[in-house]
VEXDREN-2710 file (C-alpha; in Angstrom, 1 decimal):
% VEXDREN-2710
k/r/px/py/pz
1/UNK/0.5/12.4/-24.3
2/UNK/-1.0/11.4/-21.1
3/UNK/-4.1/13.6/-19.6
4/UNK/-3.1/12.3/-15.3
5/UNK/-6.6/14.2/-14.9
6/UNK/-8.2/11.5/-17.6
7/UNK/-6.3/8.8/-15.9
8/UNK/-6.7/9.8/-12.3
9/UNK/-8.4/6.2/-10.6
10/UNK/-11.9/6.9/-9.0
11/UNK/-11.8/5.4/-5.9
12/UNK/-8.7/7.0/-4.4
13/UNK/-8.8/10.2/-5.8
14/UNK/-5.6/9.6/-7.9
15/UNK/-3.9/9.7/-3.5
16/UNK/-2.8/5.5/-4.3
17/UNK/-4.7/5.0/-1.0
18/UNK/-8.0/3.3/0.9
19/UNK/-8.6/4.1/3.9
20/UNK/-11.9/1.6/5.6
21/UNK/-14.4/2.6/8.1
22/UNK/-12.0/2.9/10.8
23/UNK/-9.2/5.2/8.9
24/UNK/-6.7/2.0/8.1
25/UNK/-5.2/2.9/5.4
26/UNK/-3.9/-0.1/2.2
27/UNK/-2.6/0.4/-1.1
28/UNK/-5.5/0.8/-3.5
29/UNK/-6.3/-2.7/-4.9
30/UNK/-8.1/-1.0/-8.0
31/UNK/-5.0/1.2/-9.3
32/UNK/-2.2/-0.6/-7.7
33/UNK/-1.2/1.3/-5.1
34/UNK/0.2/4.1/-8.2
35/UNK/-3.0/6.5/-8.8
36/UNK/-3.4/6.0/-11.5
37/UNK/-5.8/3.9/-13.9
38/UNK/-5.3/3.3/-17.3
39/UNK/-7.7/2.5/-20.7
40/UNK/-8.0/-1.4/-20.0
41/UNK/-6.5/-1.6/-17.1
42/UNK/-7.9/-4.5/-14.5
43/UNK/-10.4/-2.6/-11.4
44/UNK/-9.7/-6.0/-9.6
45/UNK/-6.9/-7.2/-7.9
46/UNK/-4.5/-10.4/-9.1
47/UNK/-4.3/-12.6/-6.6
48/UNK/-6.2/-12.7/-2.4
49/UNK/-5.8/-9.9/-0.6
50/UNK/-4.6/-10.8/2.6
51/UNK/-6.9/-10.1/5.5
52/UNK/-6.6/-10.6/9.3
53/UNK/-10.4/-11.9/11.0
54/UNK/-11.4/-8.2/11.7
55/UNK/-11.8/-8.7/7.1
56/UNK/-8.4/-5.3/7.8
57/UNK/-6.0/-6.2/4.6
58/UNK/-3.2/-7.1/5.6
59/UNK/0.0/-5.7/3.2
END
């Protein structure tokens, strides 16, 4: 059985969402938005992240 508490994404604290300093929310790029980070998962996004001129993510 998987212990969800041990595998909770520390970047988003299990919510699957991150926010920037202006409170714009976007999908967590560490866990992919599911709130769970399993051992062996990659912390980097799989591809380039699309951003606007203010460096905000475009989902």
